[in-house]
Residue, then its C-alpha position, 0 to 999 in steps of 0.5 A: x147748457x142743460x142736456x138736450x132731449x136727444x142727449x138724454x135719449x142717448x143716455x137712456x139708450x146706452x143704459x138700456x143696452x147695458x141692462x140688456x147685456x146684464x140680463x136685466x128687465x128693469x133697473x131701480x135707480x136711486x143715486x142722485x147723480x144717476x137720476x140727474x144723468x138720466x133725467x136732468x133732475x136736480x134738487x136737495x131731496x136725495x136724503x129722502x127715499x126716491x127712485x127712478x124705475x127704468x124698464x127695459x122698454x116703456x117710459x121710466x117712472x120717477x117716484x119721490x116725496x110729494x113736496x119734491x114731486x110737485x116741482x120736479x118737472x122744473x129740472x127733470x125732463x120726465x113728463x109730469x104724469x110720470x112723476x109720482x109723489x108719496x104722501x107726507x104721512x110716510x116720512x119717518x114712520x116706524x111701521x111704514x116706508x115710502x117704498x111700500x107706496x112706491x111698490x104699489x105704484x109700480x104694480x099699478x103701472x104694470x111693472x110688477x111682472x116677473x123678471x130680473x130687476x137691478x138695484x144700486x147696492x152701493x148707492x149711498x141713499x139706498x137704505x136697508x129698509x128701502x130694499x126690504x120694502x121693494x123685496x116684500x111688496x114685489x115678490x115677482x121681482x128677482x132683485x140683483x145687484x146692478x154693480x153701478x150700471x149707470x155709473x159705468x155708462x157715465x164713464x165716457x163723457x159726451x162733448x157737452x159733458x166735457x165742456x161742463x167739466x172744463x168749466x168745473x176745472x176753471x172754478x176749481x183753479x180759481x178756488x185753489x188760488x183763493x185758498x192759497x191767497x187766504x193762507x198765512x201765519x195765524x190764519x184760521x182754517x175756517x177762514x181759509x175754507x170760507x175764501x174757498x167756498x166763496x170762490x166755489x159758489x161765485x164761479x168764473x166768467x162764463x161759468x157759475x159756481x155750484x155747491x160741491x159734493x165735499x167741503x174743502x179738506x185742509x189737513x194741517x201740520x202733523x195731521x197732514x199725514x191723514x187725508x180727508x180731514x176738514x177744517x176748524x178754527x185752528x190757526x196755522x203756525x209758522x212752518x206748517x204746511x196745509x194740504x188743500x183738497x177741493x173741487x170746482x162744481x158747475x151744474x153738478x159736474x166736478x173737477x177736484x184739485x189738491x195742492x200742499x202749501x207751506x206757510x214759511x220755509x218748508x220742512x226738508x222732508x216735505x220738500x223732498x217728498x213734494x219733488x218726488x210726487x210732482x215728478x211722478x205725477x208728470x210721468x203718469x199724466x204723460x202716460x194717460x193715453x187711449x188704449x192703455x190699461x189703467x193698471x199699466x199707467x199705475x205701474x208708471x207711478x209704482x216704479x217711480x216710487x220704487x226708485x225712491x224706496x217709497x210705497x203708496x198703498x192707496x189708489x192713485x185716482x178715480x173717475x169723476x163727473x156728476x157729483x152729489x154729497x157725499x162724494x164727487x167720484x163715480x165709483x168706477x175706474x180706480x187707478x191702481x195695479x188691478x184695474x184692467x179698464x182700457x182708457x178711452x177718449x171722453x173719460x175724466x179722472x182725478x189723478x191724486x199723488x197723495x203721499x201720507x207719511x208719519x207726521x207729514x204729508x203732501x197732496x198734488x193732484x190734477x183733474x184730466x179729460x182723456x182725448x185722442x192725444x192723451x190727457x187734457x188738464x182741466x185744472x191749473x195750479x203750480x204743480x209743486x209744493x207752494x210756499x207762502x210767506x209767514x208773517 
């Protein structure tokens, strides 16, 4: 289900409407997720400088490395004549930068007019040298932070995108089952990761797998008090718990999922914490309804923890959708006490009740899509501390 031309046109129109409200005459897009959203382009080329220039009126221009530009039309909807490739001689040069060449092309195509041009200041692949090259070569431009403009356009998903998110959720659920089944006394964490990654790549009936933006994360034992740890050849010991955080990816759309699994009888502290987290997550999911403010939903969680004399300083979740390394989040909504975003149908969120204590931790999460009646679960796993038998 590639985006239809009319869907891509609608995305571009919504982007331009937001540009107009922000007083922008053009937009430099470099985030690979945003390139994909606006053009359908999909390739592992984002480690090199590349950009999509979106003028307020007129046809966008896609500029990338020549070897990538040659085949970009195979995934991008951009007409071949609007895809330009900079020469190989500009790759990793100390005295020149690909965006020097890109700026020349933008000038030749009539985009050097004086005006306010937004750029993606928070994008992972927009380097300081990239910014300096544009600033130096296009002095007519007033470069201003666009504050993740396209990311906010992406926040509300179309019916097509929601179907892709549902498929990603089914893959996440299958990958989680594979990870749980692989766990046991003496099992190496890298073997657990291999089982997860096989399921992620294979996919499920009717939905092929895709590579996720982040590798499986497997904090184990005492190190489970810290999120975002990956995996090694360390062997799981009897009585240890492993927090599995992963995502299903389908055609670049991501649905994350987290569960904590105890190999053998769980520690009493962990079991109690898991019960608290599961109960709180149930309440939050029930409270995720259109028209509510994100901060108010976070208040449900905060009040639940307060009744148990526990605090969670980190956010409770974030918006999700298209993802490329190194992140599957959209960098828009954060479920926390100061986010005043109004919840709308079509938003997709990863709600993560991650509790990281001293020497132990528990993660329970769900990916959801907001519908008219509330939160639709995209993922499927027992919402509890999962126990597998030790050898």
